C-alpha positions in Angstrom: -56.1 120.4 11.4 -53.3 120.1 8.8 -50.8 117.4 9.7 -48.1 115.2 8.2 -48.1 111.5 7.6 -44.7 110.9 9.0 -44.6 107.1 8.9 -46.3 103.8 9.6 -46.6 102.1 13.0 -47.0 98.3 13.1 -48.1 97.1 16.5 -46.9 93.7 17.7 -49.1 91.2 19.4 -46.8 90.8 22.4 -46.3 94.5 22.9 -44.1 97.1 21.3 -44.3 98.7 17.9 -42.3 98.9 14.7 -41.9 102.3 12.9 -41.5 102.5 9.1 -40.5 106.0 8.0 -39.9 105.0 4.4 -43.5 103.6 3.8 -41.9 101.3 1.2 -44.0 100.8 -1.9 -46.6 103.4 -0.7 -44.4 106.6 -0.7 -46.7 108.4 1.8 -44.1 109.5 4.4 -44.1 113.3 4.6 -47.4 113.6 2.7 -49.8 116.2 4.3 -53.0 115.0 5.7 -56.2 116.8 6.9 -57.8 115.9 10.2 -61.5 116.7 10.7 -62.4 116.9 14.4 -66.1 116.7 15.3 -67.8 118.1 18.4 -68.2 115.6 21.2 -71.8 114.9 20.5 -71.8 111.3 19.2 -73.3 108.8 21.5 -72.9 105.4 20.0 -70.8 103.3 17.7 -73.6 103.4 15.1 -73.7 107.2 15.3 -70.0 107.3 14.7 -70.4 105.0 11.7 -73.1 107.2 10.2 -71.0 110.3 10.8 -68.0 108.6 9.1 -70.0 107.5 6.1 -71.4 111.0 5.6 -67.9 112.5 5.7 -66.8 109.9 3.1 -69.8 110.6 0.9 -69.0 114.3 0.9 -65.3 113.7 0.2 -66.3 111.5 -2.8 -68.8 114.0 -4.1 -66.1 116.7 -4.0 -63.6 114.4 -5.8 -60.9 114.9 -3.2 -60.6 111.4 -1.8 -61.7 107.9 -2.7 -62.7 107.2 0.9 -61.3 103.7 0.9 -60.5 103.0 4.5 -59.0 99.6 3.7 -56.4 101.4 1.6 -55.5 103.9 4.4 -56.6 107.0 2.4 -59.3 107.7 5.0 -59.0 106.9 8.7 -61.4 107.4 11.5 -60.1 107.4 15.1 -62.8 107.9 17.7 -62.1 109.4 21.1 -64.3 107.8 23.7 -65.2 108.9 27.2 -68.1 108.2 29.6 -69.7 110.5 32.2 -72.6 110.0 34.6 -76.0 111.1 33.3 -76.7 114.8 34.0 -73.1 115.8 34.4 -71.1 118.2 32.2 -67.5 117.3 32.7 -66.0 114.7 30.4 -64.4 111.6 31.7 -61.0 110.2 30.8 -60.8 109.4 27.1 -59.3 106.6 25.0 -58.5 107.0 21.3 -59.1 104.0 19.1 -56.8 103.1 16.2 -56.4 100.2 13.7 -60.0 100.7 12.4 -59.9 99.7 8.7 -63.6 99.7 8.0 -66.8 101.5 9.1 -68.0 98.2 10.6 -64.8 98.2 12.7 -65.5 101.8 13.7 -69.0 100.8 15.0 -67.9 97.6 16.6 -64.8 99.0 18.2 -66.6 102.0 19.6 -69.4 99.8 21.0 -66.8 97.5 22.7 -64.9 100.4 24.2 -68.0 102.0 25.5 -68.9 98.7 27.2 -65.4 98.3 28.5 -65.2 101.7 30.1 -68.7 101.3 31.6 -67.7 98.1 33.3 -64.6 99.7 34.8 -66.6 102.7 36.1 -69.4 100.6 37.4 -66.9 98.6 39.5 -65.5 101.8 41.0 -62.3 101.8 38.9 -60.7 104.6 36.8 -60.3 104.7 33.0 -56.7 105.2 31.9 -56.2 107.9 29.3 -54.5 106.1 26.4 -54.4 105.1 22.8 -55.9 101.6 22.2 -56.0 99.4 19.1 -58.9 97.4 17.8 -58.3 93.7 17.2 -60.8 92.7 14.5 -60.4 89.0 14.9 -60.7 88.9 18.7 -63.3 91.7 18.7 -61.5 93.5 21.6 -59.5 96.7 22.1 -55.9 96.6 23.5 -53.6 99.2 25.0 -51.0 100.8 22.6 -49.7 104.0 24.2 -50.4 105.6 27.6 -48.7 109.0 27.1 -51.7 111.1 26.0 -51.1 114.6 27.5 -50.2 117.5 25.1 -46.6 117.7 26.4 -46.0 114.1 25.6 -46.3 114.8 21.9 -43.4 117.3 21.9 -45.0 119.8 19.6 -42.8 122.5 18.2 -43.3 125.2 15.5 -42.0 124.5 12.0 -40.2 127.7 10.9 -40.6 126.8 7.2 -44.4 126.8 7.5 -45.8 130.2 8.5 -49.3 130.5 9.8 -52.0 130.0 7.2 -54.4 132.9 7.2 -57.9 132.1 5.8 -60.3 134.9 5.3 -64.1 134.7 5.7 -64.4 136.0 2.2 -62.4 133.1 0.8 -64.5 130.6 2.8 -67.7 132.1 1.3 -66.2 132.0 -2.2 -65.2 128.4 -1.9 -68.6 127.4 -0.5 -70.3 129.1 -3.4 -68.1 127.1 -5.9 -68.9 123.7 -4.3 -71.0 121.2 -6.4 -74.5 120.2 -5.2 -74.0 118.0 -2.1 -75.9 114.8 -1.3 -78.5 116.2 1.1 -79.4 119.1 -1.2 -79.7 116.7 -4.1 -82.0 114.4 -2.1 -84.3 117.3 -1.3 -84.3 118.4 -5.0 -85.2 114.9 -6.2 -88.2 114.9 -3.8 -89.3 118.4 -4.7 -88.7 118.5 -8.5 -89.2 114.8 -9.4 -91.7 113.7 -6.8 -89.5 110.8 -5.6 -89.9 109.2 -2.2 -87.2 110.0 0.3 -85.9 106.4 0.1 -85.6 106.5 -3.7 -84.0 109.9 -3.7 -81.5 108.9 -1.0 -80.4 105.7 -2.9 -80.0 107.5 -6.2 -78.1 110.4 -4.6 -75.8 108.0 -2.6 -73.1 108.0 -5.3 -72.4 111.1 -7.4 -71.9 109.0 -10.5 -75.3 107.2 -10.1 -77.0 110.6 -9.5 -75.5 112.1 -12.7 -76.5 109.0 -14.7 -80.1 109.2 -13.4 -80.3 112.8 -14.3 -79.0 112.2 -17.8 -81.7 109.6 -18.4 -84.4 112.0 -17.1 -83.0 114.6 -19.6 -84.0 112.2 -22.4 -87.1 110.7 -20.8 -89.0 113.0 -18.5 -90.9 110.6 -16.3 -88.5 110.6 -13.4 -90.5 108.2 -11.3 -90.4 105.6 -14.1 -86.6 106.2 -14.6 -86.0 105.8 -10.8 -88.0 102.6 -10.7 -86.0 101.0 -13.6 -82.6 102.0 -12.2 -83.4 100.9 -8.7 -85.2 97.6 -9.5 -83.8 96.5 -12.8 -80.5 98.2 -13.6 -79.1 97.7 -10.0 -80.0 94.1 -10.1 -78.0 93.6 -13.3 -75.1 95.6 -11.9 -75.0 93.4 -8.8 -75.2 90.2 -10.8 -72.3 91.3 -13.1 -70.4 93.0 -10.2 -70.1 96.3 -12.2 -70.3 99.9 -11.1 -72.3 102.5 -13.0 -69.2 103.7 -14.8 -68.4 100.2 -16.1 -71.7 99.2 -17.6 -72.3 99.1 -21.4 -75.8 100.5 -21.1 -75.8 104.3 -21.7 -78.2 106.7 -20.0 -79.6 107.6 -23.4 -79.9 103.9 -24.2 -82.1 103.3 -21.1 -84.2 106.4 -22.1 -84.7 104.9 -25.6 -85.9 101.6 -24.0 -88.4 103.4 -21.8 -89.7 105.4 -24.8 -90.4 102.0 -26.6 -92.4 100.9 -23.5 -94.3 104.3 -23.4 -95.1 104.0 -27.1 -96.5 100.4 -26.5 -93.9 99.1 -28.9 -92.9 96.5 -26.2 -94.3 95.7 -22.8 -92.6 95.8 -19.5 -91.6 92.1 -19.4 -90.1 92.3 -22.8 -88.3 95.5 -21.9 -86.6 93.7 -18.9 -85.4 91.0 -21.3 -84.1 93.7 -23.7 -82.3 95.6 -20.9 -80.5 92.3 -19.9 -79.4 91.9 -23.5 -78.3 95.6 -23.7 -76.3 95.1 -20.5 -74.3 92.2 -22.1 -74.0 93.3 -25.7 -74.1 97.1 -25.5 -76.6 97.1 -28.4 -79.4 99.7 -28.6 -82.9 98.7 -27.5 -84.3 99.4 -31.0 -81.7 97.2 -32.6 -82.4 94.3 -30.2 -86.2 94.6 -30.6 -85.9 94.6 -34.4 -83.4 91.8 -34.6 -85.4 89.5 -32.3 -88.9 90.5 -33.6 -89.9 91.6 -30.1 -92.3 94.4 -31.1 -95.6 94.3 -29.2 -98.7 93.3 -31.1 -101.1 96.2 -30.8 -103.2 95.5 -33.9 -106.8 95.1 -32.6 -107.8 92.6 -35.3 -104.9 90.3 -34.6 -105.4 90.4 -30.8 -109.1 89.9 -31.2 -108.5 86.8 -33.3 -106.2 85.3 -30.7 -108.7 85.9 -27.9 -111.5 84.4 -30.0 -109.3 81.3 -30.5 -108.6 80.9 -26.8 -112.3 81.4 -25.7 -113.5 78.9 -28.4 -111.0 76.3 -27.2 -111.9 76.7 -23.6 -115.7 77.0 -23.4 -115.9 75.2 -20.0 -113.6 77.9 -18.5 -115.7 80.6 -20.2 -118.9 79.3 -18.6 -117.2 79.0 -15.2 -116.0 82.6 -15.5 -119.4 83.9 -16.5 -120.9 82.0 -13.5 -118.7 83.8 -11.0 -115.2 82.2 -11.1 -113.6 85.5 -11.8 -110.1 84.4 -10.9 -110.0 82.7 -14.3 -109.5 86.1 -16.0 -105.8 86.0 -15.3 -105.6 82.5 -16.8 -107.3 83.8 -20.0 -104.8 86.6 -20.2 -101.9 84.2 -19.7 -103.2 81.9 -22.5 -103.3 84.9 -24.9 -99.8 86.0 -23.9 -98.6 82.4 -24.5 -100.2 82.3 -27.9 -98.7 85.6 -28.8 -95.3 84.6 -27.4 -95.5 87.5 -25.0 -95.9 90.1 -27.6 -99.6 91.0 -27.2 -100.3 94.4 -25.7 -101.6 93.6 -22.2 -103.9 96.6 -22.0 -105.4 95.7 -25.4 -105.8 92.1 -24.4 -107.7 93.0 -21.2 -109.9 95.5 -23.2 -110.9 93.0 -25.9 -111.2 90.1 -23.5 -113.8 92.0 -21.5 -115.7 92.9 -24.7 -115.8 89.3 -26.0 -116.8 87.7 -22.7 -119.6 90.2 -22.3 -120.8 89.2 -25.8 -120.8 85.6 -24.7 -122.9 86.4 -21.6 -125.9 87.2 -23.8 
């Protein structure tokens, strides 16, 4: 439905309402608005919340609305009615307003369902009306009881002729739409082999999805990219309270970091430290690794010498390990990593450690 934002109602605690036609400071009076009406097939407050969140996600993907309920640019006003199980006819409905968050949508709907059920169970009749949601008191309250069509005093606007929309135009617009979230989730699972959960989180926001795909364009292992974004980058974003469009790490910068790990130039633990530095400084991974001397030690002779030193210094632990105390293996690896200041290639350490201990068995 195409409608008009004619003004703002402020409802008073003791009854009555104030009308602001000027919308001072907001300048929205007279601005057209679009009302999306669902089928009456939502059965709980949580379903209503999920429906509202999906609508907001699509609007954001299309770039037509920020979806910020607290700013009034998106409103959700559920109409609620109950009926006995197995019946077809709808009961008297109430419409909820004053919902400024999706949590309020779920909570207000749940309260109103319970309120109507209590009335009907007691043999009463629900009044068809508009009710507001009082967030602090967690209750709904009556606002307006005139809810029949004639009460709204509809009349045609002569300056607005009927808008004729052809099926061809609808098809053309549909074909021009960008890839929407559900299609993107399916593609991430099919093309990249991501789990449904990972695909859903990455596709939640259009900007994050685009950033993820840009990293994959430079570093093709999508599962590794997804893991680093979901577990490491998101953690830094939460700590610094920054959105994807505000961070100093670029998509190509993360790809460069992952290439250093893949090439065994640095290990995963060092890479996490480098990413944290990139997040703050905006420097490239290569520059940070070079400046701080973080490159991984992958020279077999150097790693072998460190392992020999550790085993020579801890002969009692070597004997215990050979006699079956295999949990000491992790301790040996830790000692080598400490000696190398975290730079030794872990895979190489494990390989040479196995070789040297086998030599000492004989």
